[in-house]
TORFIVO-361702 format. One record per residue: residue in one letter; x negated, y, z negated of N, C-alpha, C in turn. Coordinates in steps of 0.02 Angstrom, whole numbers, plus 50000, padded with zeros to 5 digits. Each point is the difference from the previous one (the first is absolute). Layout:
<nodes>
aXYZXYZXYZ
...
</nodes>
This chain:
<nodes>
m438255150149862500334998650078499815001950070
n499854995350050499595002750060500665004250031
p500325007050006500475000650031500054999250083
i499454997150035499834998550071500524991850022
q499854995449931500454993449989500545001849981
a500075003649958500715000149978500615002550042
l499845004150058500395003150059499944995150030
q499674994849998499994994850071500474994449962
e500185000749940500364995049968500745001550022
i500065008849987500705000650027500135003250069
g499444994750056500425000950056499605005650038
w499535002949974499495003550061499254997350022
s499935001650064499394996150015499195000349990
e499834999249983499074999149965499745008850014
l500335000950084499715006050022500325005949995
e500845000350001500305004449955499785001149920
a499864994549993499935002249899499355004250015
r499604998750038499245003049977499935004950012
v500395003850077500215006550010500335004749949
y500524995849990500475003649923499555002049944
v499614994249992499525001549939499465005250021
a499795001750045499415002950045500195006749977
l500545000750039500375007450000500115003749917
v500244992949981500255003349901499255001349980
g499814997949982499175001249983499725004350032
t500295002950061499455006550034500525008649977
n500734996349998500585006549946499685004550060
e500134998750074500095009050040500014994050065
a500165006150045500234999150073499494996350020
l499774996850053499684994450017500104998150115
t499445002750003500394998450092500034991250016
g500234997150042499804993350002499064997450015
y499895005850023499104997050005499754999749927
q500305005549944499644998449926500334994049959
i500575000150022500424993749970499694993450030
a499664999450054499794993750017499454999749953
k499515002650001499435002249977499874998149939
a500675005549960500014996549906500254992249997
a500524999850042500184993949986499474994050038
r499545001750035499634994350036500314995050036
a500445002450050500394996650052499915005250071
a500074995050068499795004350057500385004249996
r499935004450055500635006050020500804997050009
a499514995550069500784996050053500324996549958
n500054996849910500224997249979500515005949960
v499695006649966500305001449950500565005350025
y499944999950059500525007950023500604996050004
p500384993650021500324997049981500304997149914
v499705000849983500124997849926500075006349992
l499715007350004500175005049983500895001950017
e500154998350049500635001950037500524996449949
r499634990949994500564998749953500155001949939
l499235004349963500455001449935500215006049995
v500075004850077500215005549997500904998349981
r500284995250055500784997150016500144996849913
r499474997649954500284997349954500055006349960
g499625005750007500055004549964499464999249926
a499454998650032499364999349931499685003650025
l499975004650040499465004450049500405006850047
m499825004849966500055006850041499615001750060
e500405000950055499495004950037500035006149999
e499325002950025499915006649979499665002650079
p500295003250042499815002050047499215007050007
n499664998450038499545003349991499565001750039
d499535007550026499745000950089499634994049992
q499514997249960499814993650016500204991650019
g500905002749994500254992249993500304999549950
l500434995049994500484997149928499494998649955
r500075002649936499864997649961500424996049958
y499884995749949500374993949952499695001749896
r500745003749999500045000349924500454991549955
p499604997549963500524997649956500514999849980
m500694998749992500624999749961499834997349915
p500165003649936499604997149967500624995350002
f499404993649961500514992849968500674997549975
a499985006349981500924997549936500415001950072
a499955004450043500575001550055499814993450032
v499464998750028500084992350048500324995049957
a499844999749955500234994049964500825000049987
q500385004549980500534997950001500485003550072
s499615000950030500204999650069500114992350032
q499274997249997500024991050007500664999349958
m500165001449935500194995349984500715000450021
t500305006949996500724999850044500054996550069
m499465000550029500084996550068500134992549990
m499794997749952499774993349990500644997049977
e500215003449966500804997249970500525002150053
h500045006650051500154998750051500104991250036
t499325000150006499794994750047500424992649961
l499744999749930500394993249967500665002350008
t500365005349970500675001350036500394996850061
a499735001150046500254998750053499904992350025
i499414998649966499754991150031500644996749942
e500175002649951500514997949956500734999850043
a500215005350016500525000350045500114996050051
a499204998150044500334995750055499824994749984
l499884997349927499914991550011500694998349955
p500224993450028500844996149978499755000549916
t500455002249976500394998449928499954992749962
v499494999449961499874994049960500264998149960
r500414995849994500654998649937499664998649930
p499935002149957499834998249947500014992749972
m499644997849964500244993249976500395002249929
k500324996249957500284999449948499324999949947
t500275005249970499285000649937500525002749928
l499574996449969500194999349906499605000649969
v499665005149980499464999149927500195005849948
t499784997049954500095000649909499255002250002
s500075003649941499485001049971499955004149933
r499535002449979500155002849913499545006449968
g500235004949982499475005449953500145006650023
s499505004149998500495007550016499355001650063
q499464995150012499535001350043500294998150072
a500314993649997500324995750050500505005250025
v500455002749957500495002150024499955006550028
f499415004149991499735007450015499754995950098
t499624996649976499544997150054500614999650069
q500534995249982500404998550058500175005050009
g500565004849952500435005950015499605002550061
s499355003849956500005003450071499754997150045
s499454993950025500094996650057500665001150050
l500735000249960500664999050026499895005750013
v500145003549967500205010150016499505003350063
s499384996649989499545003150056500244995650092
a500224993949982500184998250060500615001150014
t500385004349964500555002950042500055005950065
r500254997150050500055004950041500855004350024
h500334995349970500525004250035500505002449922
h500284996449945500535001549953499604994949937
l500095003449950499914996449920500575000949971
d500024995349962500354998749938499885002549936
v500215001949942499675000449947500474999749947
g499894994349948500565002649952499314998349954
a500105005149941499674999049942500335003149928
s499554996649940500295001749961499515002949933
q499675002649950499584998849949499475003750027
g500035005650056499304999650023499444993850044
t500424998549996499664991750059499905004050084
v500145005050001499975004550069499235005049988
q500125000749962499345005549996499404999350021
p499714992549992499374999050047499925000050069
f500454998350025500185002250084500205004550034
a500095006949938500045005950030499485001550047
p499114999150004499785002150053500314998050052
a500104993450015500024996850051500715000750020
l500355001149970500805002450030500115004250033
e499415008049982499975003350025499565002450066
k499614993650008499514998550062500544996550051
a500494996449980500724998050047500355003850008
r500215004849975500305007150010499665002650064
e499365003349998499645001450044500004998050055
r499984991650016500004996550050500695000750020
g500665001849990500424999950014500494994949962
v499704997449956500444995749978500835000349975
i500434997249996500625004449978500154997449928
e499965000949960500014997549922500645001249961
r500284992849943500735002650001499904997649912
f500115001549952499754999549930500924997449967
l499844997649949500294995349940499815002949947
c500175003449960500014998649917500394995649965
f499674996949980500244995849946500095002349930
d499775005349963499985003149949500325004450008
h500495002550041500195005450010499685006749976
c499375000450009499515005549978500355006650009
p500065004549950500195006149999499545006550039
a500575003450030499545004550061499225004649950
p499514999450048499995000150067499464993050014
g500254996149934499774992450000499375000750019
c499774990350012499444999949968499315004150056
g500195004650066499555001750047499894996750039
v500114995550016499514995150072500744997850053
c500684998849956500274997950033500555005050036
q500045001250061500395005150007500784999950047
d500325004149973500764998449984500184993649978
p499834996749940500234993149984500824998849990
i500134992150026500665000749990500034994949934
g500455005649955500084994849906500324994050034
v499854994849952500394993750009500124998249953
s500864999349954499994994549951499944992950004
a499624999349934500004991550010500324999549919
g500385003349956500584999449959499254996649943
a500354994649965499574996549939499174998350017
f500174998650081499274998950029499425004049981
h499475001249956499715001749986499004998750070
p499925005750028499864998150077499195002249956
t499624999749963499375002449986499484995950035
g499685003550023499344999350047500254994350080
w500395003350014500294999450066499775005350047
l499814994850051499645003050073500344996750062
v500305002350036500144995850068499875005550055
l499564996050054499815004650064500124993850059
m500295003050034500114997950064499825004550034
r499584995650084499845006550059500164995450061
d500095004750024500334997850079500514996349995
d500514996349969500354992449975499664996850031
e499334997949986499574995250010499904996849896
d499505004149984499704995049957500455002749925
t500184999249937500225001649944499455000349946
l499895004649952499434996749947500525002549948
i500164994549964500375001549914499664997749948
t499715006049954499774998249939500445002949933
v499864996149972500304999049920499385000449922
g499985006849955499504997649959499605003850011
d499505002049927499385002850008499494999249985
g499575002450026499144997749993500034991350014
d499654997449940499904993150040500574995349987
e500595003049951500504995050048500345001950043
a499845004150044500435001950067499704993550026
e500824998950054500224996050024499945002450099
l499994995850029500125002450074500144996150046
l500525000450064500134996950014500005003650101
l499594996650029499955003350057500304995550046
t500305002750035500404996150066500344999550072
n499964998950051500625002650055500304996650011
m500214995549958500674995849998500645005250009
v500614996850055500515003650013500435001749922
p500364995349969500394999149967499705004649946
i499475000049988499785005449924499945006550043
r499605002050061500125007050026500865003850010
e500694994350001500325003550017500585002249943
t499534992149937500575003849936499605005849974
m499465003650034499575006149980500495003150051
k500065003050061500255001850036500805000349977
m500164996949971500555001549986500255002849931
l499334997449960500165005049920499655008350037
f499675001550016500015009750041500635001550020
r500244994950052500515003750020500615001249967
a500094995149940500655002349949499575005549959
g499305000249995499935008849962500005004850060
e500104997950048500165007150028500675002449977
l500424992750042500535002449977500445001549933
g499754999449965500105001449921500334993049981
i500004996950010500184994249949499814997549979
q500284998349945499894996949930499594992149990
t499615000749983499974992450001499844994149921
h500445001749976500514995749974500645004249970
p500514996649985500625000249985500155005149940
s500375006150036500105005549940500204998049933
s499835004649953500074997749940500755003049993
n500425001850033500895001349996500384996249996
</nodes>
């Protein structure tokens, strides 16, 4: 990979990339004149670039008796800073734009790989809150994605269809047990994100079937199930 070209692909100018790469190559503090020579650029053009790179956090200024010298920051720190700034910018753009009303969707598929792909995508797209209902370990593959969602500040709510004994499967956080009576919910998984998309799956392996939709009737039905679980309402007639 050509680092100068790669830096240009993420928004740096050619001269910014050449100056930074030249400094990283020397691994020492240089004057503006030395940098211009190393980058094979005119000094008059290099000084504005140095100022921009300092403001970006890609370079450090070191006062010296002979004038300022510049030292490169490690690219790992530069990259992390740029990704953070980009994320803030994208979030601000999203907030400034009008909300696009999503089209009604209804998608079906089959197989554990499809379940994992669609489920992971839904969890990763969650921004505010996520409802999770699981049985027979169906939630286990999504443990890393759920952890990242919590780190983003997503509020998660869990229903356990199997009444796992404490401490449970280790993935669900403070799960609410839901009584299903004679119904045996083996292989069930429900994921509902931000009151928008709902994923429902049942079965294992190649026989697993999934439904992904943003249709209101299904979403409201799932919300009633979660509310019933929180209230401790039995989902089947009492045997007494």
